[in-house]
N, C-alpha and C positions, 0 to 999 in steps of 0.2 A: 768244227768250232769257229772257223772263219765266217761262215754264213750266219751263225747265231750272233756273233759280235756285230756284223753288219746290220742285221735286223734290230739289234738292241740300240745301236746308234741312231738308226732311222726312227725308231720309236721314241727315243729321247728328244730328237729334233722335233717330231710332230707334237709331242707333249709340250715342249717349250713354246712352239708357235701357237698352240691352242691356248696356253695360259697367258700369252702376251697380247691376245686380242683385247684384253681389258676386262671390264666388269661384266661383260655379257655372260660369262661363265660362273659368276658368283651370284648367289641369291642374297640380295640385300633386303632387309625388312625395315619398315617404317612404322612409327606410332601414328595412329590416325585420330584426328579430332575434327569437330565441326568448327569452322572459323567464319566469322561474319566480316563483310566489307560494307561499311556504312557510306551510302551515297545519298546526300541530301536527306530525304525522309524515308529512304528505303534501306533495308538490310538484306544483303544477298549472302546466303549461307553456302559455303563450299565444304565438301567432304575432303579434308586435307591431310596429306601425308607430311609428316614433320621430319626434316633432315637437319641433324645437329652434329653427328659424328663425321669424322673425315671421310669414311667410305660412303656414307649417305650423301654428303655434300658433293662428292666427286661423281657419284652415280646419278642422282636425280632422276629425271624422266628418260634417261638414255634408253634406246632400243625399244621403247614402247611404240606400238602402232596406233594407239588411240588413247584419248582421255575424254571422259564425259564432261558435259558442259557444267556440271555442278561439282566437279572435282578440281583439286589443286594440289600443288606441292609448295610447302613453305621452307625455305632455306634460312636458318638462323645462324648468323655469324657473330662471334665474340671478338671484340677488340680488333676489328679489321679497319685499317685506315682507308682502304679503297676496295670495294667489292666488284670484281669482274666476273662476268658470266659469258658463256658461249654456247653454241648449239651442236658441238661435236657429238656425233653418234645419236643425235636427237632426230627422230624420224617425222615429227609432226610440228607444224607451226605453233608457237606459243606467244602469249602476252606475258611480259615480265613486269611485275609491279615492284619497284624499288621502294622500300619502306624505312623511314627514319626511326630513331629510338622511341619516339612518341606514338608510333603506329600510323603516322600520316604518310600517304603515298607522295614521294618526292619526284619520281620519274616513272614513266611507262614506256616500255618498248613494245609496240604493237606488231603482232605477226612476225616474230623473229623467224628467220629463214632456216629450215631444217638443214642439218649437216654443216652449217656455216662455222668457220673458225674466227669470224670477226668478233672482236672483244666488245661486249655490251656492258655499259656501266652508267652511273648517274653523275659522272664527272666528279667534281669536288664535294658534292652534297653528302652529308653523313647518312650512311645506310647501315641498318642493323639486320635487315632481312630482305629477301626477294621471294615474292609469291608468283608462281607460274600457273597460268590458266590456259585452257585451250585457246588457240589463236582466234581472235575476233570477239571473244567473250567480254573483254573490257569495254569495247565500243557498244556491243549489244546491251550490256547492263548499265551503260552510262557511268562507268568507273573512270574517275578523273584524278589528276594531281590534286592533292589537298584532301581527298577522301581518306577515311580512316579504316585501318584493319584492326579489328577488335580481337585481341589475344593477350594472354597473360604475360608473354615475353616483352610486351611494350608497356611503357609507363603511360597511363591514360590520364 
């Protein structure tokens, strides 16, 4: 009986450690939509996963090993006075487009460093959403501050 109790305790500890590693062990699904970024005379279409729930917002692109050049994730925040992002458990560099309520890009963090715990934000600028792209794509597609993300969540 003593050995069974010992193994049961060890099993509980292992299960507790496994579940505490975070969201890697949870399957989080996202709605997918095509979203355009208007840059001057060009529209760039991204196949975008939409994050709106708490678990989606917390998980984002964590633990992914790759993202296609035409893919993105859009984090939509309701009534957030300040939006802070970080790269914890994110394995690939990302460009982060901070988007105001009108859909205009107000700040861009280029090539955010994987696994970094540094806080990334747009300062005091009002932000309703953040769109994450594969690192380097904003520069490659000439996406700049003032360009517009066209999506139903933004008043256009």
